[in-house]
Every structure is written in C-alpha cells, then in structure tokens.
C-alpha positions as CSV (number, residue, x, y, z in Angstrom):
1,M,163.3,93.3,89.4
2,K,161.0,92.6,86.4
3,L,159.1,89.6,85.4
4,D,159.4,88.1,81.9
5,G,158.6,84.8,80.2
6,P,157.0,83.2,77.2
7,K,153.9,84.7,75.5
8,V,151.4,83.5,73.0
9,E,149.8,86.0,70.7
10,P,146.0,86.0,69.9
11,L,145.0,83.9,66.9
12,S,143.1,86.9,65.6
13,G,146.0,89.3,66.0
14,N,143.7,91.6,68.0
15,T,144.2,91.5,71.8
16,K,140.9,92.1,73.7
17,S,141.7,90.1,76.8
18,I,144.7,88.5,78.5
19,V,145.4,85.3,80.5
20,V,148.3,85.3,82.9
21,F,149.8,82.0,84.2
22,F,151.7,81.8,87.5
23,H,153.6,78.5,87.6
24,G,154.4,76.3,90.6
25,Y,157.5,76.0,92.8
26,G,160.6,74.9,91.0
27,A,159.1,75.3,87.5
28,N,159.2,78.2,85.0
29,G,157.0,80.0,82.6
30,N,157.3,77.3,80.0
31,D,155.6,74.9,82.3
32,L,152.1,76.4,81.8
33,I,152.2,78.4,78.6
34,S,151.3,75.2,76.6
35,L,147.8,75.3,78.3
36,S,147.0,78.1,75.9
37,N,146.8,75.5,73.1
38,A,143.8,74.0,74.8
39,W,142.0,77.3,75.1
40,Q,142.9,79.4,72.1
41,D,140.0,78.1,70.0
42,I,137.4,79.8,72.2
43,L,139.7,82.7,73.0
44,P,140.9,83.9,69.6
45,N,141.3,87.5,70.9
46,T,143.3,86.5,74.0
47,K,147.0,87.0,74.6
48,F,148.6,84.6,77.0
49,Y,151.5,85.4,79.4
50,S,153.5,83.0,81.5
51,P,156.3,84.8,83.4
52,D,159.1,83.1,85.2
53,A,159.1,83.7,89.0
54,P,161.9,86.1,89.9
55,F,163.8,83.9,92.4
56,K,165.9,80.9,91.5
57,C,165.6,77.6,93.3
58,D,168.6,75.7,94.5
59,F,167.9,72.8,92.2
60,G,167.8,72.9,88.4
61,V,169.1,75.5,85.9
62,D,165.6,76.8,85.0
63,S,163.8,76.3,88.4
64,Y,162.2,79.4,89.9
65,Q,160.0,80.2,92.9
66,W,157.7,83.1,93.9
67,F,158.8,82.8,97.5
68,D,161.1,80.6,99.6
69,L,159.8,77.3,101.0
70,I,162.7,76.2,103.1
71,E,161.0,76.2,106.4
72,R,157.4,76.2,105.1
73,N,156.0,78.1,108.1
74,E,153.5,80.9,108.2
75,E,156.0,83.7,108.9
76,E,158.3,82.6,106.1
77,I,155.4,82.4,103.6
78,K,154.1,85.8,104.7
79,R,157.5,87.4,104.2
80,G,157.8,85.9,100.8
81,L,154.4,87.0,99.7
82,L,155.0,90.6,100.8
83,K,158.3,90.6,99.0
84,I,156.8,89.6,95.7
85,K,153.8,91.8,95.9
86,P,155.2,95.0,94.2
87,V,156.9,92.9,91.5
88,V,153.7,91.1,90.5
89,N,151.6,94.2,90.6
90,Q,154.0,96.1,88.5
91,Y,154.0,93.3,85.9
92,L,150.2,93.1,85.8
93,D,149.9,96.9,85.5
94,E,152.4,97.0,82.6
95,I,150.7,94.3,80.5
96,I,147.3,95.8,81.1
97,L,148.6,99.2,79.9
98,E,150.6,97.6,77.0
99,N,147.5,95.9,75.7
100,E,145.1,98.8,76.4
101,I,142.6,96.6,78.1
102,S,140.8,96.9,81.5
103,E,141.4,94.8,84.5
104,S,138.1,93.1,83.9
105,N,139.5,91.6,80.7
106,M,142.3,89.8,82.5
107,C,142.1,86.3,83.9
108,I,144.7,84.7,86.2
109,V,145.6,81.0,86.2
110,G,147.8,79.7,89.0
111,F,149.3,76.3,89.8
112,S,150.4,75.2,93.3
113,Q,152.6,78.0,94.6
114,G,151.4,80.2,91.8
115,T,147.8,79.7,93.1
116,I,148.8,80.7,96.6
117,M,150.5,83.8,95.4
118,A,147.6,84.8,93.0
119,L,144.8,84.3,95.6
120,Y,146.7,86.4,98.1
121,H,147.6,89.3,95.8
122,L,144.8,89.6,93.2
123,T,142.3,90.1,96.1
124,K,144.3,93.1,97.2
125,R,144.3,95.0,93.9
126,Q,142.2,98.1,93.5
127,K,140.1,96.7,90.6
128,P,138.9,93.1,90.1
129,C,140.2,90.9,87.4
130,A,137.7,88.8,85.3
131,G,138.4,85.7,87.3
132,L,141.0,83.4,88.8
133,I,141.6,79.7,88.3
134,G,143.6,78.0,91.0
135,Y,144.9,74.5,90.3
136,S,146.3,72.4,93.2
137,G,146.8,75.3,95.6
138,M,145.6,76.7,98.9
139,L,144.6,80.0,100.4
140,F,147.1,81.7,102.7
141,N,144.4,83.0,105.1
142,D,146.4,84.9,107.7
143,Q,144.8,87.2,110.3
144,E,145.0,90.2,107.9
145,F,143.6,88.5,104.8
146,E,139.9,89.4,105.1
147,K,140.7,93.0,106.3
148,T,142.9,93.6,103.2
149,I,140.5,92.4,100.5
150,Q,140.1,95.2,98.0
151,C,138.1,93.5,95.2
152,K,136.1,90.3,94.5
153,F,135.9,88.2,91.4
154,P,134.8,84.6,90.3
155,I,137.1,81.8,91.3
156,L,137.5,78.2,90.1
157,L,139.5,75.9,92.3
158,Y,140.6,72.5,90.9
159,H,142.5,69.9,92.9
160,G,143.4,66.2,92.6
161,K,142.1,64.0,95.4
162,N,145.3,62.1,95.4
163,D,147.6,65.1,95.6
164,P,150.6,64.2,97.8
165,V,152.1,67.8,97.8
166,I,149.1,70.0,98.8
167,S,146.1,68.1,100.2
168,Y,142.8,68.6,98.3
169,Q,141.3,69.6,101.6
170,S,143.2,72.9,101.2
171,S,141.0,73.8,98.2
172,I,137.9,72.8,100.1
173,E,138.9,75.0,103.0
174,A,139.8,77.8,100.6
175,K,136.4,77.7,99.1
176,E,134.7,77.8,102.5
177,N,136.7,80.8,103.6
178,L,136.5,82.7,100.3
179,C,132.7,82.2,100.2
180,K,132.5,83.5,103.7
181,F,134.4,86.6,102.5
182,G,131.8,87.1,99.7
183,F,133.5,85.5,96.7
184,E,131.8,83.4,94.1
185,V,133.8,80.1,94.2
186,E,133.5,76.8,92.5
187,C,135.6,73.9,93.7
188,I,136.2,70.7,91.8
189,I,138.0,67.7,93.4
190,Q,139.1,65.3,90.8
191,N,139.4,61.6,91.6
192,N,142.6,59.7,90.7
193,L,144.6,62.9,90.1
194,E,147.8,63.8,92.0
195,H,149.6,67.1,91.8
196,G,148.8,68.2,88.3
197,I,146.3,69.3,85.7
198,D,144.4,66.6,83.7
199,I,142.2,66.8,80.7
200,N,139.1,67.5,82.8
201,G,141.0,70.3,84.5
202,L,141.7,71.8,81.1
203,S,138.0,71.5,80.1
204,Q,136.8,73.0,83.3
205,G,139.3,75.9,82.9
206,K,138.1,76.4,79.4
207,R,134.4,76.6,80.5
208,F,135.3,79.1,83.2
209,L,137.3,81.3,80.9
210,E,134.6,81.3,78.3
211,K,132.1,82.5,81.0
212,V,134.2,85.2,82.7
213,L,135.8,86.6,79.6
214,N,132.3,86.8,78.0
215,V,133.3,84.9,74.9
C-alpha cells in the first residue's frame, strides 16, 4: 500500500523544503493542493504534496479516508490510526529522501481527519518536522499518547467557532493537552466559520509557514 496524489513543484525549480497536506474524511488529495497557490509566493523553494488517503469511502467515486468512522468510538479510531501508521511513515520517509532534505524542512498541514491523523503520528516520529498546521481537527489523546511522544515541534490549530462536524472546543482542548506535554501551540478560533478554511485561515497558515520554514 503506497500513497500518491497531486504535487506542485517549487516556483524556483529548486526544492529546499516540502509541505504535505493530509485531507479530511471523504475527500482526496485535490481537496487541499490548491492551498499551495496562496503560499507559493513566500515559499518559492517549497514542493507541495497532497496524497489521497489509502482507503475508499462508501460514498463517491473519489472519496477516501485515513481510517474508518462507522462507529466513531475510541477503539475504532485507535485501530484505524495504528493501521495507517506504517503507510504514512513510509510515504514521508520516501519524499524526504527523494528531495534530499531533512525532516526539519518539512511542514505538515492537516484538515479534519487529516489533522487527527497527523497530530497522532508526527509526534511519534524519531525526528521533528518543522511544524504542523491543524485545521478543524482534534487530538486523539488516548492513554498511551503522552508516553509515545518521540519529538516536539511548533503547532498552529485553526478552527471555526460554528463548526458542526468537530466542535471548536476540540482544538482548545488539544492546545491545553499539547502544551501540557511540552509543545509550543497557537490556537485560533474563528468566528462565523463552519467546517472549513477561510481567507484568514490561509493567512494565518502562511504566517506560520514563513516562520517555521525560516523563509
């Protein structure tokens, strides 16, 4: 099982850093790759990747999921996260090697289920990435989470206050727990935003990427 999806080459033609998008439940890599258009001007040496999740959803031809959400209970989510772990790690290892960069020159951007998956697995890698942006997500803070943290990096959480899918309180709780575990976390709750990314979310993401990728 290998991940694949759309890519956007660096404007300069010279890759010095990478940004990897992890889409939400029922979407695909095309859902987030267009965000690169909003960030390329300050990241001319950055290559963008947006892989499709490996598992099909029951609805839609091009609908994918990182893990199943039929029952939406803790055991089901944990099983799904453990199942996807080697696939995601192999993908990240391969693109780091392919581009001849270090882990510290890679930033992760997740949305919804992609945020849940990214927060859970990036904290368990041997080396820290440059940073992680989590839009409209939550932290799967099971009993083993703190004990299995291997690395720490800056995190930006951004969530709509009117989100009907995942409550904005989830990002507030994620910040509280991650800060308790020693992470540097910024959390922005946006008024009048539901389950999505608005213009301010793009601007805040751009500011964060500019800082952590040392542009």
